[in-house]
BAZA-894215 format. One record per residue (C-alpha): y, z, x; residue in one letter. Coordinates in steps of 0.25 Angstrom, whole numbers, plus 5000, padded with zeros to 4 digits. Example, Ala and Ser with C-alpha at 12.3 -4.5 7.8 and 13.67 -1.06 7.14 Angstrom:
# BAZA-894215
498250315049a499650295055s
//
This chain:
# BAZA-894215
464247725248m464647695262a464847815270q466247835277q465647885290h465047745292t466347675293k466747615307p467547715314g467147835305q465647855310e465447995316p465347995331l464448085340s463848075354f462648015347g463347905339s464247875351y463047845359w462447755350k463647675351l463847695367a462447665371i462347525365p463747495371l463447535384t462347455385l463147335379a464247365389g463347355400l463047215398s464047145406g463847235418p462447225418i462447065418m463247065431n462447185437a461247085433t461746975440d461947055453t460647125453a459847005451v460546945463m460347075470g458847075468h458546915470f459846885479g460446935492d461847005495a462546865494a462046825480t462246975475m463646975480g463946835474g463446875460v464247005462a465446925464v465146825452g464946935444s466347005448q466946875445i466446875431f466747015429n468146985432t468246855422l467546935411y468047075413w469447015413l469146985399l468247095395g469347125384f468747035375f467647145374r468447275374t469547225365s468647175355t467947295354s469147375352g469747285342f468247265334a468147415333a469547435327q469147325317a467847405314r468547535313g469447475303a468347405295e469047275296d467947155298r468847035299k469647105310d468347145317a467946995316a469146945322l469047045333q467846965337l468246825334l469546825340r469146875355p467846795354l468746675353l469646715364f468446755373a467746615372a469146545376l469346635387v467846605391g467946465391c469246465400v468446545410f467446435410v468546325410l469146395423l467946435430q468246355442g469546415447p469146565440l467946555449g468646525462a469646625460a468646735457a467746705469l468946705478d469446845472m468046895474m468046865489g466746825491a466346735502r465146655507g463846675499e464346775490v465446685485e464446565483s463546645474h464846695466a465246565464a463846525459t463846645449y465146615444y464946475442e463746505432a464246625425r465746575422i465046485411w464846615402g466246665402a466446625386p465146705383a465546825390v466946845385l466346815371m465346915374g466347025377y467046995363v465647005356v465147125364a466547195361g466547165346w465147215344l465547345350i466847355342g465947335330m465047435333a463947345335e463447425347v461947395345r462147245346w463147255357a462047325365m460947235362l461847115365l462147165378s460747215382i460147075377g461147005386t460847085399d459447065398l459546915395l460546915408n459446985416l458346895411v459146755413l459746805426t458446855433v457746725427s458846625433f458746695447v457246715448t456646615440l457546495441l458146525455g459646515450l460146615458g461546665456v461846565446s460646605438g461246745438v462546695432a461846605422w460946705416g462146795414t462946675407v461746645398l461646805394a463146805391e463046685382v461946745374t462746875373k463846815366v463046735356l462146835353v463346935351g463946835341c462646815333l462546975332v463946985327i463746875316w462346935312r462947075311r463947025300g465247055306h465846925304l465346885291r466346885279g467446895288v468446775285r469046745299i470246645299e470846565310r472246635309r471446775312h471246705327f472746675329t473246815323d474246845334l474346995332q472947005333a472746925346i473946995352t473347125349r472047075355l472647025367w473547145370r472247225370v471447115379n472747105388g472747255391d471147245393v471347125403l472247195412v471347315412r470147215416t470947145426t471147275434c469747305432l469247185437l470347185448g469647315454v468247245453f468747115459g469347195470w468147275473i467247145474t468247085482r468247205492q466747205492s466647055494a467547075507l466547185513l465347085512g464147055503p463447185504e464647265500v464947155490l463447175484a463647325485v464947335477n464347245467a463347335464i464347455463l465247365454m464147325445h463747475444m465147515440q465247405430i463947445424v464247595423i465747565417s465047465407s464047585403a465247685401l466047565395g464947565384g465347695381i466747655382g466447545371s465947645362t467247735364a468047605362g467247565349m467347695343l468847705347a469147575340g468447605328q469147735327a470447665328i470147565319g469747675309a470947765312q469947875316s470647965326r469548065325g468447975329r469247915340f469248045347h467748075344d467547935351a468347965363l467648115364r466248055363l466647935373s467148035383f465948115384w464948015382t465547925393a465748045403s464348085402l463947945404s464647935416a464148055422l462648005418a463047865425i463547925437s462148015438l461347895435a462047815446c461747925456l460347955453v459947805451a460647755463q459447675469p458947625457l460347565453i460647505466l459247445466g459447385454m460547295460f459947245473t458647285482p459547255495l459447385501e460647365511s461547345497i460947465490v461247555502q462647505503t462847525488t462247665489g463547705498r464547675487y463647715475y464447845473v465547775468w464647715456m464247865454i465647915452l466247785444f465647835430p466447955430i467747885434a467647775424i467047825411f468247875404w469047745407s467847675401m467947755388i469547745387l469547605390e468747565378n469447665369v470847615372f470147465369t469547525357g471047555352a471447425357t472547495366r472147425381a473447465388a473047595393p471747525399i472547415405r473447525412n472247615417s471747495424l473047455430l473147595436t471747615440a471847475447s473047525454l472247645459v471147565463f471847475472f472647585478v471447665481a470547555486w471847525497q471747665501l470347695501l469547565505s470147555519s469447685523r468347695514w467947545512g466947515500n466947665497h468547655495g468447535486l467447615477w468347745477m469447655473a468647605461f468347745457l469747785456l470047655448f469047695439s469547845437l470947795435t470547715423r469947835416s471047925419v472247835415y471547805401l471247955399h472747975401l473147865391a472147905380l473047995373p474047885370r473047815363l472947895350l474247875344p474147715345v472547715340a472947805328f474447785325p474247835311a473947975317r474747975330a475648085326r474648185322e474548315329p473348325339v472448435337a472448555348a
//
């Protein structure tokens, strides 16, 4: 006889079971940032400050293009988790196929509009001279991977929502290893330079989505599920999907606006400062993604609990997520402090860049403490498919950032820029913490009037 405790959304939670989910999802979440960091690091070792800066600008362009549509991953994960919690196989399949079709279409639009998009993006980044030339070379190659990247977001988000965490991890690790091998081979063996860095990443991204779709099919998630054409034109389902996506889009626009502003200010300060801040930006993205893996676990468990209407499990997931993320943030800060020479040496052997980066390194030590709670709560709200508070938190945090930058940068220069960024990160955490109590009555409407235990 099947046992009830094995049903989705009802398995017992503990720190041990939480980490069994969080570790694979953390490794999976590091995939995109590691790809971009690999590109910059390869140029740091085999190029100069101009080529490194060009790849950094090019990577930031794709952070903007792709992260702007990162909702394909986050919303897919939330909807899939709720479908799994409710044990609705047809809905789970539709939560894969609908966004997969949309992602392919949007990616093709990016390819068709690559000329004007590239010109506008390079102008926005403010790079000039050799840096601009290298950035253009990188862009012209990597834009061809746009459909694969966006479809890969959907595949990764769906695997996470369906609790296929081991496959999500293996897929990401395999992609990163392939990217590293291809990138280094294209640069060192074939002498392709900056374009080789980009094409290595494109081929890795295409491989990821193909293998991911194969895994989903072989795991049997789509077998026996009958999907009709009318399911793709269900206006109620599409409206619900795009309402969440719209809120996440605003969130991502704010986030990338801040990132783009940092890159632009860095470029105006010269190639060396641009390279230094590129290293710090890659570090904060990797840190955010590591904590985001824990957040993905929180979002997956929250979505499943809501799908199963298990309020107690929702609270357990939130409690475990807080302690896991807070302790992880402290550990990351300590690791950044202790391993500073090793970390910076991984990015570049250029001593001048390493020394200059060291002056601003303190902001990376403080960053995990400021950001960890927002990384959890953003995923919890997304798992609940209630993204409006996420949107509002980023609008508020962006206002704080630009006001702080205006006040601090004139006196403190690059330190002022990073101080404003730390305040931006802290504001995100505080806002979502204050919004959390309003989520429960919406997520669990049948129990909204229950008295709260003292």
